[in-house]
C-alpha positions in Angstrom: 84.8 114.0 137.3 87.8 111.7 137.6 88.2 111.1 133.9 87.9 114.7 132.8 91.6 114.9 131.7 91.5 111.8 129.6 92.6 112.5 126.0 93.5 110.7 122.8 97.2 110.3 124.0 96.1 107.8 126.6 94.7 105.5 123.9 97.5 106.2 121.4 99.9 104.8 123.9 98.5 101.4 123.0 99.7 101.8 119.4 103.1 100.2 118.7 104.6 101.4 115.4 106.5 98.8 113.5 108.8 99.7 110.5 108.6 97.5 107.4 111.7 96.8 105.3 111.4 97.3 101.6 108.0 98.9 101.8 108.8 101.0 98.7 108.9 97.8 96.7 105.4 97.0 97.8 104.1 100.5 97.1 105.5 100.2 93.6 103.7 96.9 93.0 100.5 98.3 94.3 100.8 101.3 92.1 101.4 99.0 89.1 97.9 97.7 89.8 96.5 101.1 90.4 97.6 102.4 87.0 96.5 99.3 85.1 93.1 100.7 84.1 90.9 98.7 81.7 89.2 99.7 78.4 87.9 96.2 77.8 84.5 96.5 79.5 82.7 98.8 77.1 79.1 99.5 78.2 78.8 103.2 78.2 81.2 105.9 79.2 80.1 106.4 82.8 79.8 102.7 83.7 83.0 101.7 81.9 84.9 104.3 84.0 83.2 103.1 87.2 84.9 99.7 86.6 88.2 101.5 86.9 87.2 103.0 90.2 87.1 99.5 91.6 90.6 98.9 90.4 91.9 102.1 91.9 90.0 101.6 95.2 91.4 98.1 95.6 94.9 99.3 95.1 94.4 102.3 97.4 93.3 100.2 100.4 96.2 97.9 99.9 98.6 100.9 100.1 96.6 102.1 103.2 97.3 98.8 104.9 101.0 99.3 104.7 100.8 102.7 106.3 98.3 101.6 109.0 100.5 98.7 110.1 103.5 100.9 110.4 101.5 103.4 112.6 100.4 100.5 114.8 96.8 100.1 113.7 97.4 96.4 112.9 93.8 95.3 112.9 92.8 98.2 110.5 95.7 97.2 108.3 94.4 93.7 108.0 90.9 95.0 107.4 92.1 97.2 104.5 93.9 94.1 103.1 90.8 92.1 103.3 88.8 94.9 101.8 91.1 95.1 98.7 90.1 91.5 97.9 86.4 92.1 98.6 86.3 95.2 96.4 87.6 93.1 93.4 85.2 90.3 94.2 82.3 92.7 94.2 83.5 94.0 90.8 83.3 90.5 89.4 79.8 90.1 90.6 78.9 93.5 89.0 80.5 92.8 85.7 80.7 89.0 84.9 77.4 88.9 83.1 75.7 90.3 80.0 75.6 94.1 79.5 72.0 94.4 80.7 72.8 92.7 84.1 76.0 94.7 84.4 74.0 97.9 84.2 71.5 96.6 86.7 74.1 95.5 89.2 76.1 98.7 88.8 72.9 100.7 89.4 72.3 98.8 92.7 75.9 99.5 93.8 75.6 103.2 93.0 72.4 103.5 95.0 73.8 101.6 98.0 71.4 98.7 97.4 74.1 96.1 96.8 74.4 93.6 99.7 76.2 90.4 98.8 79.0 88.6 100.7 82.3 87.6 99.2 81.8 83.8 99.7 78.3 84.0 98.1 79.8 85.8 95.1 82.6 83.3 94.6 80.2 80.3 94.9 77.6 81.9 92.5 80.1 83.0 89.9 81.9 79.7 89.9 78.7 78.2 88.6 77.1 81.0 86.7 79.7 83.6 85.7 80.7 84.1 82.1 84.4 84.3 82.9 84.7 83.1 86.5 83.3 79.6 85.8 86.4 79.0 83.6 88.6 80.4 86.3 87.3 77.8 88.7 88.2 75.0 86.3 91.6 76.3 85.2 92.9 78.0 88.3 91.7 76.0 91.4 95.0 76.6 93.2 94.5 80.3 92.9 91.0 80.2 94.2 92.2 78.1 97.2 94.9 80.6 97.9 92.4 83.4 97.8 90.1 81.5 100.2 93.0 80.6 102.6 94.3 84.2 102.6 90.8 85.7 103.2 90.3 83.3 106.1 93.6 84.3 107.8 92.6 88.0 107.3 89.2 87.3 108.9 90.9 85.8 111.9 92.8 89.0 112.4 90.0 91.3 111.7 87.5 89.5 113.9 90.0 89.2 116.8 89.8 85.4 117.1 92.2 85.3 120.0 93.7 87.6 122.6 96.8 88.1 120.5 94.7 90.3 118.3 93.8 92.6 121.2 95.7 95.9 121.4 96.7 95.6 125.1 98.1 92.0 124.6 99.8 93.1 121.4 101.5 96.0 123.2 102.9 93.8 125.9 104.2 91.2 123.5 105.7 93.9 121.2 108.3 94.6 124.0 110.0 91.4 122.6 112.1 92.1 119.5 111.5 88.6 118.1 107.7 89.0 118.4 107.9 92.4 116.6 109.9 90.8 113.8 107.4 87.9 113.6 104.5 90.3 113.4 106.2 92.2 110.5 107.0 89.0 108.7 103.4 87.8 109.0 102.1 91.1 107.8 104.4 91.0 104.8 103.4 87.4 104.0 99.7 88.3 103.9 100.4 91.6 102.1 102.2 89.7 99.3 99.4 87.2 99.0 96.8 90.0 98.9 98.7 91.9 96.3 99.0 88.7 94.2 95.3 88.0 94.5 94.3 91.5 93.5 96.8 91.5 90.6 95.5 88.2 89.2 91.9 89.3 89.5 92.9 92.4 87.6 94.3 90.2 84.9 91.1 88.2 84.8 89.3 91.4 83.8 91.6 91.6 80.8 95.1 90.2 80.4 96.6 93.3 78.7 99.0 94.2 81.6 100.5 90.7 81.2 100.4 90.6 77.4 102.3 93.9 77.3 105.3 92.1 78.8 105.7 90.1 75.6 107.3 92.2 72.9 105.8 90.1 70.1 102.4 90.9 71.4 103.0 94.4 72.8 103.8 95.8 69.4 100.4 94.8 68.2 98.2 96.0 71.1 96.0 99.0 70.4 96.5 101.9 72.7 94.1 101.0 75.5 95.3 103.6 78.0 96.8 101.1 80.4 100.2 100.0 81.6 102.0 96.7 81.9 102.6 95.1 85.3 106.1 95.6 86.7 108.6 92.8 86.7 108.5 92.6 90.5 104.7 92.2 90.4 104.9 89.4 87.8 107.5 87.7 89.9 105.3 88.0 93.0 102.4 86.4 91.1 104.7 83.5 90.2 105.2 81.4 87.1 102.9 78.6 88.2 99.9 80.9 88.6 100.7 82.7 85.4 100.8 79.4 83.5 97.4 78.5 84.9 96.0 81.9 83.9 97.5 81.5 80.4 95.4 78.4 80.0 92.1 80.3 80.5 89.7 81.2 77.7 90.0 84.8 78.6 93.8 84.9 78.1 93.8 82.7 75.0 90.9 84.7 73.4 92.7 88.1 74.0 96.0 86.8 72.7 94.5 85.5 69.5 92.6 88.8 69.0 95.7 90.8 69.4 97.9 88.6 67.3 95.5 89.3 64.4 96.9 92.9 64.3 99.9 93.7 62.2 103.1 94.1 64.3 104.3 97.8 64.5 107.9 98.7 64.2 109.4 100.5 67.2 109.0 104.0 65.8 105.3 103.5 65.0 104.8 101.9 68.3 106.2 104.9 70.1 103.7 107.2 68.3 100.7 104.9 69.0 101.5 104.0 72.6 103.5 107.0 73.9 102.8 109.9 71.5 106.5 110.1 70.8 107.7 111.0 67.3 111.3 110.2 66.3 112.2 112.9 63.7 115.3 110.9 62.7 113.1 107.9 61.6 110.2 109.5 59.9 110.7 107.2 56.9 110.2 104.2 59.2 107.0 105.7 60.6 105.6 106.4 57.1 106.3 102.8 56.0 103.5 101.8 58.4 101.4 104.9 58.4 98.3 102.8 57.8 98.7 101.6 61.4 98.4 105.1 62.8 95.1 106.7 63.6 94.2 109.7 61.5 95.0 111.9 64.5 98.4 110.3 65.0 99.2 110.7 61.4 98.2 114.4 61.5 100.7 115.0 64.3 103.4 113.1 62.5 102.8 115.3 59.4 103.1 118.4 61.5 106.3 117.2 63.2 107.7 116.3 59.8 107.6 119.9 58.7 110.6 120.9 60.8 113.2 119.3 63.0 112.9 122.4 65.2 109.6 121.1 66.6 109.8 119.7 70.1 106.2 119.3 71.2 102.7 119.5 69.8 99.7 120.2 72.1 96.0 120.1 71.1 92.6 119.6 72.6 93.3 122.2 75.3 96.3 120.2 76.6 94.8 116.7 76.7 96.9 115.5 73.7 100.7 116.0 73.7 103.1 114.6 71.1 106.8 115.0 72.0 109.6 114.6 69.5 113.2 113.5 69.6 114.2 117.1 69.4 112.8 117.9 72.8 115.6 119.1 75.1 113.6 121.8 76.8 113.8 121.6 80.6 110.9 124.0 81.3 107.2 123.3 81.7 105.2 123.5 78.6 101.5 124.3 78.8 98.8 126.1 76.8 100.4 129.5 76.8 97.6 131.9 75.9 94.2 132.7 77.2 91.2 133.1 75.0 91.2 136.9 75.3 94.9 136.9 74.3 94.3 134.7 71.3 91.6 136.7 69.8 93.7 139.8 69.7 96.7 138.1 68.0 97.7 139.3 64.5 100.5 136.8 64.1 100.3 133.1 64.9 103.8 131.9 64.2 107.2 132.4 66.0 105.7 133.7 69.2 108.2 133.9 72.0 107.5 131.5 74.9 110.0 131.3 77.7 113.3 130.4 76.0 111.6 128.8 73.0 108.8 129.7 70.5 105.3 128.6 69.9 103.2 128.7 66.7 99.5 128.1 66.4 97.5 126.2 63.9 93.7 126.3 63.9 91.7 123.2 62.8 88.9 125.7 62.1 90.4 127.8 59.3 88.2 130.8 60.2 90.1 132.5 63.1 87.1 134.8 63.4 85.2 131.9 64.9 87.9 131.0 67.5 87.4 127.9 69.6 90.4 127.0 71.8 89.7 123.3 71.4 90.4 123.6 67.7 93.9 125.1 68.3 97.1 123.2 67.9 100.1 124.6 69.7 103.5 123.8 68.1 106.5 124.4 70.3 109.9 124.8 68.7 113.4 125.7 69.8 114.2 128.0 66.9 112.1 130.4 64.7 110.4 128.8 61.7 111.5 129.9 58.2 108.8 131.0 55.8 109.2 127.7 54.0 108.5 125.8 57.2 105.5 127.9 57.9 104.1 127.3 54.4 104.6 123.5 55.0 102.8 123.7 58.3 99.9 125.6 56.8 99.5 123.0 54.1 99.1 120.1 56.6 95.6 118.6 56.4 94.1 119.1 59.9 90.8 117.4 59.2 90.8 114.1 61.0 87.1 113.4 61.3 
């Protein structure tokens, strides 16, 4: 047949790649959203973590849109952008209720039984949502910007004119000015989409914004999230941020956090970053009541010797570094279970160019559970006095 030699190359010829300037800046802003996970919505472990999947997915499709546009799939790029806003809108419809309805809505979503359009969600939540009704009153400009941006993206996705057809796009792209205009239009909509998703993330909880204020940041509990980057906050804009700061969500969170005692910088480093400054242990102990029992246990261990560079426990999930850490190698749990049970000595074991010593939260080594082990990495051998001090540390934190 006459078309037997047709292959994908014939269709790929319609794709016109367009390079985007400063794309790394946009990837960084998107990643700032991706890593801003929330601990505020506490229902149960599974559903609380599902909330974070929405955040990650929304950021992922934003990042996808950049790559798709550069490859020439311009309609798919705009579709991904629109999807990023829709994913967050669905999240609000899933969560902006009491816990019982959150569980019900999440169940529908998991079972592929959730069928609601973005406009329906916004209209309904503006009247009935716990959080979103206040957003409609305090942030009308933001909601209008979200609606206008969504409409522009719809025009692109639904190919509302011939300019959105690939063959017409290919012909016009021969003109350098047209290509530049296409790139500028994409960047404009990308910036608006990033802004919308970032603000919707803040509406979930304002922690990524509050962490930018030192007076507040040194009071925030460790909620396993990160602050928004300076570039992202600038993209959102002072006007929108001021509107957001007038919402009940922001004011309530700020008042709650300001009720905590302010940590000094050394205690904050322990709480937020699991970093122990051995040169300022006295400053840490001045506010030891602000540390969790587990934080304090690790500080007590680190305080036994300035040779300690890192403390690892819970099979590698918890890692406390110290100011003495100048080791360039990779530190991991060094011994397998079968190696551990045959050990006769648990201190000053050689590990690469340094040493490791092992404490057991279960004092009976005959009943060895690796999750109970605390690995202490140090750059010189411990003296007997240092070993005695380590053995005397209370490892019970229950």
